[in-house]
N, C-alpha and C positions, 0 to 999 in steps of 0.2 A: 651591670650587677644588680641582681633582684633586690628590692627594698626591704626584704626581711633578712638579707643574709647576715647582718649585724645580729641579728637576734638568734642565729644558729652557729655563732662563733663558738667554738669549744678550746677552752684553755686548760685541758686536763695536761698534766705534766709541763707546767710553765711556771714560772716565778711572778709573782706580783710584787713590784718594788715601789715601796711608798713614795710618794713625791714629796717634797718639803712642805707644801701645804696642809698635809695629813697631820694634823697636831693630836690626834685621838691618842690617848695613854698608851693603849696596847699596840697600837699599829704605827706610831711614829717611827722612822727610819727602821722599817721593817720589811723584811723578805718572806713572803708567804709562798709555799710550795703547794701549788693547787693538785690534790688527789683525785678531785672529781668536779666536773663542769658540765652541766647540762642544762636544757630549757627550764628545770626545776630548780635550779641554784647551782651553788658550789661549796665545796668543802676543802680546807686545806690547813696546813701547818705552819706556823711562823718558826723560821729555822735560825734565827739570830736573837732570839732574845732568853737568855739563861735564866734557869730560876735559882733559887739560893740554896739548892741541894743537888748532889751529884748521884751517879747511879749507885754507887755504894751505900748511900743513904736510903735510897729509894728501895733497893733489895732488902735491906735490913727492915723497913717499913712494912715489907710484905713477906718477911720473914723467910727469905731465901738467901742461901749463900751465893757469892758472885765468884767463880772461877774463872772470869776473864780478866786477866790483869791490864788489857789494852782498854777496858771500859770503866774501870773502877772510879778514875778521876774524872770522867766525862760528865760536863752537865747534863742534868734534865732540863729541856727547855718549856718555855711557856707558849704552848701551841697556838693559844687562842682563849678568848673569854668563855666558851662553851664546855661544860662538863671538866671545870678546872680540877676536880678530884679524881679524874679517869685517866689511865695511861694510854697514849697512842704510841705505837712502835713503827716508825718506817724503816724499812730494811730492804736489801736487794732480794728479788725474788728467788724461793728455795724451790726446786722441782721436787716432786715427790720421790723418796729413795736416795736422795743426796745425802741425807743424814743417816743415822743408824736405824733410826725409824722412819716413817713417813713424815716428813717435814712440810706438813699442810695444817697450819692452825686452825683453831676452832672457828675464829671470827677474823677473816682476813679479807681486805679490799684489794683486788687486783688493779693495778694502775696502768690502763690501757697504752701500749708503746713505750712503757718506761722500763721495763725490767726491774721495778720496784713494787712493792706490797706495803701496805698499811694494815698492821694487826692490832687488835685491842683486847684480844683474850690473854689471859695468864699463862698459858702454854709457851708462849715465844719467850716470856721472862724465864721460864721453868727451863727452857732450852738453853738460854744464854747462861742460868746459873750453873749448869753442870760443865760449862765450857764448849758447848755445841752452839746450835743456833746459827743465824746468819752473821757473815764477818763484818758487814757495815750495817752501822744500825744507828738511828736517830730517836731519841726517847723525849715524849713531850708529854705534859699534863695539860689537858684541854686542846680544843682545835676551834678554828675559826670556820663560820659558815655564812653564807649569803642566802636569801630567799629568791625566789623566782624574779627575774629581771634586777634583782638590786644591786650585783657586781657590775652589770652592763650600765646601770645609770651612775656608778660610782667611776667606772671608766671613762665615760661621757664628761664627767666633771672635773677629768684629769687629776684623780686621787691617786692613781696607779700608772706604771710603766709595766708592760708584759714583755716577758722573752721565754723562748724555749728553755727548759730547765736542763742544768749540767749537774748530773750526779755529784761530780767532783767538788763543786761549791757546797753541796750537803755534807758530804762525808769527808772531805780531805782539806776543807778549808777552815783555820782558826775562826770561831764566831764573829770575833770582832771585824774580820775581814770579809764576812759572807756580803753585805750591802755592797761595799765597792765592788766586790767580784762579779756579782750579778749585775751591778750597772756596767762593768766592763765588757760583758756579753752583748750590749747594746752599743759599745765604744764611747759611752759615755763616763765622766768621772763626777763625783757629788758636788764639786764647785760650778759645774755647769748648769746645775738646776736652780734657777733663782726661785726662792718661796713664792715671791708674787708674779712669776712668770703666767702670762696669759696663754692663748692657743698660739703656737709657733707659726 
C-alpha cells in the first residue's frame, strides 16, 4: 500500500462516531454525517444533537407557513459550531422536474454516491412551506468543519470511529437512538467502548 494512501482517504457519505474519550462539548457522543471530504478538509452535520426549537418555530422565525404536518414537531438540530445562525437542510436528492417547478435549489451541494443533497438557500424552506419539497429532510443550524489534515489527525488519535452512512439512521431513527444505531453498523455497542481504551 503506498505510504500516502491514508492522506487520500475519502469519507464523504460516512458517519463519524465520537469515541468516549472525545469530551468536547459539541462533539461528545455525537454522530456526524460527512457531506464532503477531500484533501482540503471535511464538512459535515451532527445528526443527533437537537436544539431547543422545532421546525414550526424555525418557520415562524423566517416568516413562512409550514404546510407539512409530518415536519412541524421535528427538532432543528445543532449541526456544529460553525455558522450557527444559518440553516442547513440535508435531504434526499430531487431531480429537476420531479416537483411542479424545477426542484433544483439555488445553493445545493450534491453528495457523491449518496442520493442526498445539502441545501443552504431559503428556497428549499419555501418549497417545504407549501407542502412540497423533499419528503425526507433533516434541518440543522450550523455545521462542522475540519481544515486540511485536521480530521485525519483526529482519526489517528482515536477520536472517531467511521462507518459508511445509512440514510435510515439520519431520517428514520429517533434522535436519541442514532448514536447506538450508528455504532451497530460496525457491530458495536456503546458499552464496548472504554473511555480509556488505547489502540486495540
